[in-house]
C-alpha positions as CSV (number, residue, x, y, z in Angstrom):
1,M,71.2,-109.4,108.6
2,D,72.0,-112.5,110.7
3,L,74.7,-111.3,113.1
4,N,76.3,-114.8,112.9
5,F,76.8,-114.5,109.2
6,P,80.6,-114.5,108.5
7,G,80.4,-111.4,106.3
8,S,79.4,-109.2,109.2
9,N,81.6,-106.1,109.5
10,L,81.7,-102.8,111.3
11,R,79.1,-101.3,108.9
12,D,76.7,-104.1,109.7
13,Y,77.0,-103.6,113.4
14,I,76.5,-99.8,113.1
15,R,73.5,-100.4,110.8
16,T,72.0,-102.6,113.5
17,I,72.5,-99.9,116.1
18,F,70.9,-97.2,113.9
19,R,68.1,-99.6,112.7
20,H,67.1,-100.3,116.3
21,K,67.7,-96.7,117.5
22,A,64.1,-96.5,118.8
23,V,64.8,-99.5,121.1
24,I,68.1,-97.9,122.3
25,I,66.5,-94.5,122.9
26,T,63.4,-96.0,124.6
27,T,65.7,-98.1,126.9
28,F,67.9,-95.0,127.6
29,I,64.9,-92.8,128.5
30,T,63.1,-95.5,130.5
31,V,66.2,-96.5,132.6
32,T,67.4,-92.9,133.1
33,L,64.0,-91.6,134.0
34,S,63.5,-94.5,136.4
35,A,66.9,-93.7,138.0
36,I,66.0,-90.0,138.3
37,V,62.6,-90.8,139.8
38,G,64.2,-93.3,142.2
39,L,66.8,-90.8,143.3
40,E,64.1,-88.1,143.7
41,L,62.0,-90.5,145.9
42,Q,65.0,-91.1,148.2
43,T,65.6,-88.5,150.8
44,P,69.3,-88.2,151.8
45,K,70.1,-89.5,155.2
46,Y,73.0,-88.4,157.4
47,E,74.8,-90.8,159.7
48,S,76.7,-89.8,162.9
49,K,78.7,-92.1,165.1
50,V,79.8,-92.2,168.7
51,K,82.8,-94.4,169.6
52,L,82.8,-96.1,173.0
53,L,85.2,-98.2,175.1
54,I,83.7,-101.1,177.0
55,S,86.7,-102.5,178.9
56,A,87.4,-99.4,181.1
57,Q,87.8,-99.6,184.8
58,K,84.7,-98.7,186.9
59,Q,84.8,-95.8,189.2
60,V,83.8,-98.0,192.1
61,E,84.5,-101.7,192.2
62,S,81.9,-104.1,193.4
63,P,82.4,-107.9,193.8
64,Y,78.7,-108.3,193.0
65,Y,78.7,-106.3,189.7
66,R,80.9,-107.2,186.8
67,G,81.3,-104.5,184.2
68,L,80.4,-104.9,180.5
69,G,84.1,-105.1,179.7
70,Y,84.1,-108.7,180.9
71,G,81.9,-109.6,178.1
72,V,84.4,-108.8,175.4
73,G,84.5,-111.6,172.8
74,G,82.4,-113.1,170.1
75,G,79.1,-112.0,171.5
76,I,80.1,-108.4,172.0
77,S,78.2,-107.1,168.9
78,T,75.0,-108.8,169.8
79,T,75.2,-108.0,173.5
80,Q,75.9,-104.3,173.0
81,S,73.3,-104.0,170.2
82,E,70.6,-105.4,172.5
83,I,71.6,-103.1,175.4
84,V,71.9,-99.9,173.4
85,T,68.5,-100.6,171.7
86,S,66.8,-101.7,174.9
87,N,63.7,-99.8,176.0
88,P,65.2,-98.1,179.0
89,V,68.0,-96.6,176.9
90,I,65.8,-95.6,173.9
91,E,62.8,-94.4,175.9
92,R,65.0,-92.0,177.8
93,A,66.4,-90.6,174.6
94,V,63.0,-90.2,173.0
95,K,61.7,-88.4,176.0
96,V,64.6,-86.0,176.2
97,L,64.6,-85.2,172.5
98,K,60.8,-85.3,172.3
99,L,60.9,-87.4,169.2
100,D,57.4,-88.5,169.7
101,E,56.3,-84.9,169.0
102,R,57.8,-85.0,165.5
103,P,55.1,-84.4,162.8
104,S,54.3,-87.4,160.7
105,D,55.5,-85.5,157.6
106,Y,58.9,-84.6,159.2
107,E,60.6,-86.0,156.1
108,K,59.0,-83.3,153.9
109,N,61.4,-80.7,155.4
110,F,64.4,-82.4,153.7
111,C,63.0,-84.2,150.7
112,S,62.4,-83.4,147.0
113,P,59.0,-82.1,145.8
114,L,58.3,-85.5,144.2
115,R,58.9,-87.3,147.5
116,A,56.8,-84.7,149.3
117,W,53.9,-85.4,146.9
118,A,54.3,-89.2,147.6
119,I,54.2,-88.5,151.3
120,D,51.1,-86.5,151.0
121,L,49.5,-89.2,148.9
122,R,50.4,-91.9,151.4
123,Q,48.9,-89.8,154.3
124,K,45.7,-89.3,152.3
125,M,45.5,-93.1,151.7
126,N,46.1,-93.8,155.4
127,E,43.3,-91.3,156.3
128,M,40.9,-93.1,153.9
129,L,41.8,-96.5,155.3
130,K,41.4,-95.1,158.8
131,K,37.9,-93.8,158.0
132,A,37.0,-97.1,156.4
133,S,38.3,-99.0,159.4
134,E,36.3,-96.8,161.8
135,L,33.2,-97.1,159.7
136,E,33.6,-100.9,159.6
137,R,33.8,-101.0,163.4
138,F,31.0,-98.6,163.9
139,L,28.4,-100.3,161.7
140,P,28.1,-103.7,163.5
141,E,28.3,-102.1,166.9
142,Q,25.9,-99.2,166.1
143,D,22.9,-100.7,167.9
144,A,24.9,-101.6,171.0
145,T,26.6,-98.2,171.1
146,L,23.3,-96.4,170.8
147,S,21.8,-98.5,173.6
148,Q,24.9,-97.9,175.8
149,T,24.7,-94.2,175.1
150,E,21.1,-94.0,176.2
151,N,22.0,-95.7,179.5
152,T,24.9,-93.3,180.2
153,G,23.1,-90.1,179.6
154,G,24.2,-89.5,176.0
155,R,27.8,-90.5,176.4
156,S,29.2,-93.6,174.7
157,S,31.1,-96.0,176.9
158,V,32.5,-97.9,173.9
159,A,36.2,-97.1,173.8
160,K,37.9,-99.8,171.8
161,E,41.4,-99.2,170.6
162,I,42.0,-99.5,166.8
163,P,45.3,-99.8,165.0
164,W,45.2,-96.2,163.8
165,Q,45.2,-94.9,167.4
166,A,48.5,-96.5,168.4
167,D,50.7,-94.7,170.9
168,S,52.9,-92.1,169.2
169,F,55.5,-92.6,171.9
170,R,55.8,-96.3,171.1
171,W,56.1,-95.5,167.4
172,A,58.9,-93.1,168.1
173,V,60.7,-95.6,170.2
174,E,60.5,-98.3,167.6
175,G,61.4,-95.9,164.8
176,L,64.6,-94.8,166.7
177,K,65.5,-98.4,167.2
178,G,65.4,-99.0,163.5
179,R,67.8,-96.1,162.8
180,I,70.4,-97.2,165.3
181,K,73.3,-99.5,164.4
182,V,75.8,-100.9,166.9
183,A,79.0,-102.3,165.4
184,P,82.3,-103.6,167.1
185,I,85.7,-102.3,165.9
186,A,87.7,-105.4,165.0
187,G,90.7,-106.1,167.2
188,S,89.8,-103.7,169.9
189,D,87.4,-103.3,172.9
190,L,85.7,-100.4,171.1
191,F,82.4,-100.3,169.4
192,T,80.3,-97.6,167.6
193,I,76.7,-96.4,167.9
194,S,75.5,-95.0,164.6
195,V,72.3,-93.0,164.1
196,K,70.7,-92.0,160.8
197,D,68.4,-89.0,160.3
198,F,67.3,-86.7,157.5
199,S,68.9,-83.8,159.4
200,P,72.7,-83.9,160.0
201,V,72.3,-81.9,163.2
202,A,69.6,-84.2,164.5
203,A,71.7,-87.3,163.6
204,A,74.6,-86.0,165.8
205,T,72.3,-84.9,168.6
206,I,70.5,-88.3,168.7
207,A,73.7,-90.2,168.6
208,N,75.1,-88.3,171.5
209,V,71.9,-88.6,173.6
210,V,71.6,-92.3,173.0
211,S,75.3,-92.9,173.9
212,R,74.9,-90.9,177.2
213,S,71.6,-92.6,177.9
214,Y,73.4,-95.9,177.5
215,I,76.1,-94.7,180.0
216,I,73.4,-93.7,182.5
217,F,71.9,-97.2,182.1
218,D,75.3,-98.6,183.0
219,L,75.6,-96.4,186.1
220,E,72.0,-97.4,187.1
221,Q,73.0,-101.1,187.0
222,Q,76.0,-100.4,189.3
223,M,73.9,-98.3,191.7
224,A,71.3,-101.1,191.9
225,E,74.0,-103.6,193.0
226,F,75.2,-101.3,195.8
227,Q,71.7,-100.5,197.0
228,L,71.0,-104.1,197.4
229,Q,74.2,-104.6,199.3
230,Y,74.6,-101.4,201.4
231,G,71.3,-99.5,201.1
232,E,70.4,-96.1,199.6
233,K,72.4,-94.0,202.1
234,H,75.8,-95.6,201.4
235,P,78.3,-93.1,200.1
236,I,79.0,-95.1,197.0
237,V,75.3,-95.2,196.2
238,V,75.1,-91.4,196.7
239,Q,78.1,-90.9,194.6
240,L,76.7,-93.0,191.7
241,G,73.4,-91.2,192.0
242,N,75.2,-87.8,191.7
243,G,77.0,-89.2,188.6
244,I,73.6,-90.2,187.1
245,D,72.1,-86.8,187.8
246,K,75.1,-85.1,186.2
247,M,74.9,-87.2,183.1
248,T,71.2,-86.7,182.9
249,K,71.7,-82.9,182.8
250,N,74.1,-83.5,179.8
251,L,71.4,-85.2,177.8
252,T,71.2,-82.2,175.4
253,G,73.0,-83.8,172.5
254,G,75.6,-81.0,172.2
255,T,79.3,-81.6,172.3
256,L,80.7,-81.8,175.9
257,P,84.2,-81.3,177.3
258,A,86.1,-84.6,177.1
259,I,86.1,-85.2,180.9
260,E,82.3,-84.8,181.2
261,A,81.7,-86.8,178.1
262,I,83.8,-89.8,179.3
263,G,81.7,-90.1,182.5
264,P,82.2,-92.4,185.5
265,A,80.7,-95.5,184.1
266,S,82.5,-98.7,183.0
267,V,81.6,-97.7,179.5
268,K,83.6,-94.7,178.3
269,I,82.8,-92.3,175.4
270,V,86.0,-92.1,173.4
271,E,84.7,-90.0,170.6
272,Q,81.5,-87.9,170.5
273,A,79.3,-87.6,167.5
274,L,79.9,-84.7,165.2
275,V,77.5,-83.2,162.6
276,P,78.1,-85.2,159.3
277,I,79.0,-83.2,156.2
278,V,77.8,-85.5,153.5
279,P,74.9,-87.9,153.4
280,T,75.4,-91.6,153.5
281,G,75.4,-93.8,150.4
282,K,76.6,-93.3,146.9
283,S,76.6,-89.9,145.2
284,K,73.5,-89.1,143.3
285,R,75.6,-87.9,140.4
286,L,77.6,-91.1,140.3
287,I,74.4,-93.2,140.4
288,L,72.9,-91.2,137.6
289,L,76.0,-91.5,135.5
290,L,76.0,-95.3,136.1
291,A,72.3,-95.5,135.1
292,I,73.0,-93.6,131.9
293,G,75.9,-95.9,131.1
294,M,73.9,-99.0,131.9
295,S,70.9,-97.8,129.9
296,L,73.0,-97.3,126.8
297,F,74.7,-100.7,127.3
298,L,71.3,-102.4,127.8
299,G,69.8,-100.6,124.8
300,V,72.6,-101.8,122.5
301,I,72.3,-105.4,123.9
302,L,68.5,-105.3,123.2
303,A,69.2,-103.9,119.7
304,F,71.5,-106.8,118.8
305,G,69.1,-109.2,120.4
306,F,66.2,-108.0,118.3
307,E,68.4,-108.1,115.3
308,Y,69.4,-111.7,116.0
309,I,65.8,-112.9,116.3
310,D,64.5,-110.8,113.4
311,Q,64.4,-113.1,110.3
312,T,63.1,-110.6,107.8
313,F,65.0,-109.2,104.8
314,K,66.8,-106.1,106.0
315,S,69.3,-105.4,103.1
316,P,70.0,-106.1,99.5
317,Q,72.7,-108.6,100.7
318,D,69.9,-110.5,102.5
319,V,68.0,-110.9,99.2
320,E,71.0,-112.2,97.2
321,T,72.2,-114.4,100.1
322,F,69.0,-116.2,101.1
323,L,67.1,-116.3,97.8
324,N,70.1,-116.7,95.4
325,L,68.4,-114.3,93.0
326,P,69.7,-111.0,91.7
327,L,68.4,-107.7,93.1
328,L,66.8,-105.7,90.3
329,G,66.3,-102.5,92.4
330,S,65.2,-101.0,95.7
331,I,62.3,-98.7,96.4
332,P,62.5,-96.4,99.5
333,K,59.8,-96.5,102.1
334,K,57.0,-94.0,101.5
335,G,55.3,-91.9,104.1
336,F,51.7,-92.4,105.2
337,R,50.5,-89.4,103.1
338,D,52.5,-90.2,100.0
339,N,50.5,-91.1,96.9
340,K,50.8,-94.6,95.4
341,L,51.4,-93.4,91.8
342,I,54.6,-91.4,91.7
343,A,54.3,-87.9,90.0
344,D,56.7,-85.1,89.2
345,S,56.5,-83.2,92.5
346,K,58.8,-82.0,95.2
347,R,57.1,-84.3,97.7
348,M,57.7,-87.4,95.6
349,S,61.1,-86.4,94.2
350,A,62.9,-88.8,96.4
351,F,61.1,-91.8,94.7
352,I,61.7,-90.7,91.1
353,P,65.4,-91.8,90.8
354,P,64.8,-95.3,92.3
355,Y,61.9,-96.0,90.0
356,Q,63.8,-94.5,87.1
357,N,66.8,-96.8,87.8
358,L,64.5,-99.8,88.3
359,S,62.6,-99.3,85.0
360,D,65.9,-98.9,83.1
361,Q,67.3,-102.1,84.8
362,I,64.2,-104.1,83.9
363,Y,64.1,-102.8,80.4
364,L,67.8,-103.7,79.7
365,L,67.2,-107.1,81.3
366,M,64.2,-107.8,79.0
367,K,66.0,-106.5,75.9
368,D,69.1,-108.5,76.7
369,K,67.2,-111.8,77.2
370,N,64.5,-111.0,74.6
371,L,61.7,-111.0,77.1
372,K,58.3,-109.3,76.5
373,S,55.9,-110.5,79.2
374,I,56.6,-110.4,82.9
375,L,54.5,-111.2,86.0
376,V,55.1,-109.1,89.1
377,T,54.0,-110.7,92.4
378,A,54.7,-110.5,96.1
379,A,55.3,-113.3,98.6
380,L,52.7,-112.2,101.1
381,P,49.5,-110.1,101.1
382,L,49.6,-106.3,101.4
383,E,53.3,-106.1,100.3
384,G,52.6,-103.6,97.6
385,S,53.4,-105.4,94.3
386,T,50.6,-103.6,92.6
387,T,52.1,-100.2,93.5
388,I,55.4,-101.4,92.1
389,T,53.9,-102.6,88.9
390,A,51.8,-99.4,88.3
391,N,54.8,-97.1,88.8
392,L,57.1,-99.3,86.8
393,V,54.8,-99.3,83.7
394,N,54.2,-95.6,84.2
395,F,57.9,-94.8,84.0
396,L,58.5,-97.2,81.1
397,S,55.7,-95.7,79.1
398,N,55.7,-92.0,80.0
399,K,59.4,-91.4,80.8
400,A,61.1,-93.9,78.6
401,G,58.5,-93.9,75.8
402,H,58.0,-97.6,75.5
403,K,54.7,-99.0,74.4
404,V,53.5,-100.9,77.5
405,M,50.4,-102.9,78.5
406,V,49.6,-103.9,82.1
407,I,47.1,-106.7,82.8
408,D,45.5,-107.1,86.2
409,A,45.4,-110.9,86.8
410,N,44.3,-110.6,90.4
411,L,40.7,-111.6,89.8
412,K,39.8,-112.1,93.5
413,A,41.1,-108.8,94.8
414,P,41.9,-106.4,91.9
415,A,43.8,-103.3,92.6
416,I,45.4,-101.8,89.5
417,H,42.2,-99.9,88.6
418,K,42.4,-98.2,92.0
419,V,45.9,-97.0,91.5
420,F,45.1,-95.5,88.0
421,N,41.6,-94.4,89.1
422,I,39.8,-96.1,86.2
423,S,36.6,-98.2,85.9
424,D,36.7,-102.0,86.7
425,N,33.3,-102.9,85.3
426,T,34.7,-104.9,82.5
427,G,38.1,-106.4,82.2
428,L,40.1,-109.6,82.0
429,A,37.5,-111.8,83.7
430,N,34.9,-110.8,81.1
431,V,37.3,-111.5,78.3
432,L,38.1,-115.0,79.7
433,E,34.4,-115.7,80.0
434,G,34.0,-114.8,76.3
435,K,31.7,-111.9,76.9
436,I,34.0,-109.2,75.3
437,S,37.2,-109.0,73.4
438,W,40.4,-107.9,75.2
439,E,40.8,-104.9,72.8
440,K,37.4,-103.5,73.9
441,A,38.0,-104.2,77.6
442,A,41.4,-102.5,77.6
443,Q,41.7,-98.8,78.5
444,D,44.2,-96.5,77.0
445,L,45.7,-94.1,79.6
446,G,48.1,-92.4,77.1
447,P,49.8,-92.9,73.8
448,N,52.1,-95.6,75.3
449,L,50.2,-97.1,78.2
450,T,47.2,-99.5,78.1
451,V,45.6,-101.1,81.1
452,L,43.4,-104.2,81.1
453,P,41.7,-104.2,84.5
454,A,40.5,-107.4,86.2
455,G,36.8,-107.0,85.7
456,N,34.2,-108.9,87.6
457,T,33.3,-112.6,87.7
458,S,31.5,-115.0,90.0
459,L,33.4,-118.0,88.6
460,N,36.5,-119.6,90.1
461,P,39.5,-117.6,88.8
462,T,41.9,-120.5,88.5
463,P,40.2,-122.3,85.6
464,L,39.8,-118.9,83.8
465,L,43.5,-118.2,84.1
466,D,44.5,-121.7,83.1
467,S,42.7,-121.5,79.8
468,T,43.5,-121.1,76.1
469,R,41.9,-117.7,76.1
470,M,44.3,-116.4,78.8
471,A,47.2,-117.7,76.7
472,N,45.8,-116.0,73.6
473,V,45.4,-112.7,75.5
474,I,49.0,-112.7,76.5
475,K,50.1,-113.8,73.1
476,A,48.1,-111.0,71.4
477,A,49.3,-108.4,73.9
478,K,53.0,-109.4,73.2
479,E,52.4,-109.0,69.5
480,K,50.9,-105.5,69.8
481,Y,52.9,-104.0,72.7
482,E,56.6,-103.7,73.3
483,L,56.4,-104.7,77.0
484,V,53.6,-106.6,78.8
485,F,53.3,-106.7,82.6
486,I,50.9,-108.9,84.5
487,D,50.0,-107.9,88.1
488,Y,49.3,-110.7,90.4
489,A,48.2,-110.8,94.1
490,N,50.6,-112.8,96.1
491,L,52.1,-116.3,96.3
492,R,50.7,-117.2,99.7
493,S,47.0,-116.6,99.2
494,F,46.7,-117.7,95.6
495,K,48.4,-120.5,93.6
496,D,47.6,-119.2,90.1
497,A,51.2,-118.0,89.5
498,C,52.1,-121.6,88.6
499,V,49.3,-121.7,86.2
500,L,50.3,-118.5,84.5
501,S,54.1,-119.2,84.4
502,P,54.1,-121.3,81.2
503,Y,52.5,-118.3,79.3
504,L,55.1,-115.8,80.6
505,D,58.7,-115.0,79.8
506,G,59.6,-114.3,83.5
507,I,58.6,-113.6,87.0
508,I,59.7,-110.7,89.3
509,L,59.3,-111.1,93.1
510,V,58.6,-108.2,95.4
511,V,59.7,-108.5,99.0
512,N,59.3,-106.0,101.8
513,E,62.3,-105.0,103.9
514,G,61.6,-105.6,107.6
515,K,58.4,-107.6,106.8
516,T,59.0,-110.6,104.5
517,R,60.6,-113.4,106.5
518,H,63.3,-115.8,105.2
519,H,61.6,-119.0,106.2
520,T,58.2,-118.1,104.7
521,I,59.3,-117.1,101.2
522,K,61.3,-120.2,100.2
523,P,58.4,-122.6,100.4
524,L,56.3,-120.2,98.3
525,L,59.0,-120.2,95.5
526,A,59.3,-124.0,95.5
527,P,56.2,-124.7,93.2
528,L,57.5,-122.1,90.7
529,K,60.9,-123.7,90.7
530,H,59.3,-127.0,90.2
531,K,57.5,-125.6,87.2
532,K,60.8,-124.3,86.0
533,A,59.5,-120.7,86.0
534,N,62.0,-118.1,84.9
535,L,62.6,-116.1,88.1
536,L,64.3,-113.0,86.9
537,G,65.1,-111.3,90.2
538,V,63.8,-109.4,93.3
539,I,62.6,-105.9,94.0
540,L,63.2,-104.8,97.5
541,K,60.4,-102.5,98.7
542,N,60.3,-100.2,101.7
543,R,64.0,-99.8,101.6
544,T,65.4,-97.9,104.6
545,Y,68.8,-96.4,105.0
546,A,69.5,-96.7,108.7
547,I,73.0,-95.2,108.7
548,P,73.1,-91.5,108.0
549,K,74.8,-90.7,104.7
550,M,77.5,-88.7,106.4
551,I,78.5,-91.6,108.5
552,Y,77.9,-94.3,105.8
553,E,80.4,-92.6,103.4
554,R,83.1,-92.7,106.0
555,L,82.8,-96.4,106.9
């Protein structure tokens, strides 16, 4: 149903949700699983901070050296960030902590099994690329290498560096730089050095070592100034050297007494790094709950979007609204293994009441309007009008006891004989060609049901159907039988319905729920309306009931 239709109500919206529940469930599963996988692929990181003061007084004043505190201002963040992450500071920290000796799969000690698998896969790919790179280098240089080896007594002198043989120390330095963040504290002369690591203990240790390495670097700058001015034996130079040695011994990363942590430099440690308790970022549980909520919301939005662009018939109200024809009945959707002809069995019991109601409705309609011959057709191919016709005449003849005849007028693609499992060697086509009488071509399937199959012909079906003989067959059948039904293919592929309409009392249209489109069926009905054919109503096939009965009854 078009969601913009004024008659939309709560039941219509709930029907839309249940009709597109597969879209909602698929969206929910996809988004939720993606969030779970994404969270599993993210290893929690811990962040530890050291707070420093950069405007403190130096232990020893020098007219030739101005402390970092004089640089307080707009450029403090950039200046301190560059100094803290400079090579002298970071290299000292890497050497002390031996970060270059960390294994390449260090993250596996803290990550999930899925992330560990991804790390192993990445390492295998890197190894494959490394071997491919080495092979690519070896092949063009093979001859030169062999020649050089012969000249050096069997030892190759080719020692070209390749990207895979990069210095692990340099990688460790660059990796640590990427995990350090320097940020000023607004309205003060303080700034923080933050370090992230998979291990909370390692994060605090590295932050403390980097901050102390930074202070050592500051003391070294002061000592360099005094050495240039007074020489290496000057008491102040010796004093600064002792301070550097003392701070170097404290490069363990552990928490120090406040006096020792502050140090003699112009940069003072106000607050040492502590082991963080919780990882950085949002809680995984919160992210998962948000993902679940967003997946449901997105699924509902997609459901209403698909409903809006779906222009097929989806309810009895659609039929009456867009076709302006009465609904004669609805037939539920059958399963793949269900038989075409409805029989008295438990498996097919759900289809017996709808067909019973449909047959009673059509019989009362025909009796009330004094109709005896009706053509049943569909708008499009493969919409199952033949199955509807076969079951309808079966119920009218066997259940209701009416004397019924069904004629297969689908001469190009006959199907009635397949449903009733009878021969199609002779039939209507042979009768229209004058080769046999219709009485001899018809086959009795019971005391009240007679079937006239389509038969076989090589002629054009349209002239045969638009003939006096066809009119006489229908007339004779109406005189002998109480009800006559003509099965026809579909309105799109064949135009013979207009030819047959003058001989018939009425036409019933079969539309498929979720398949027949609004904009395709109206042009197909236009020629029949032009011929003033008697369109009796519509049968809605493949009817589905999206809303569960328990919920539907309470709406």
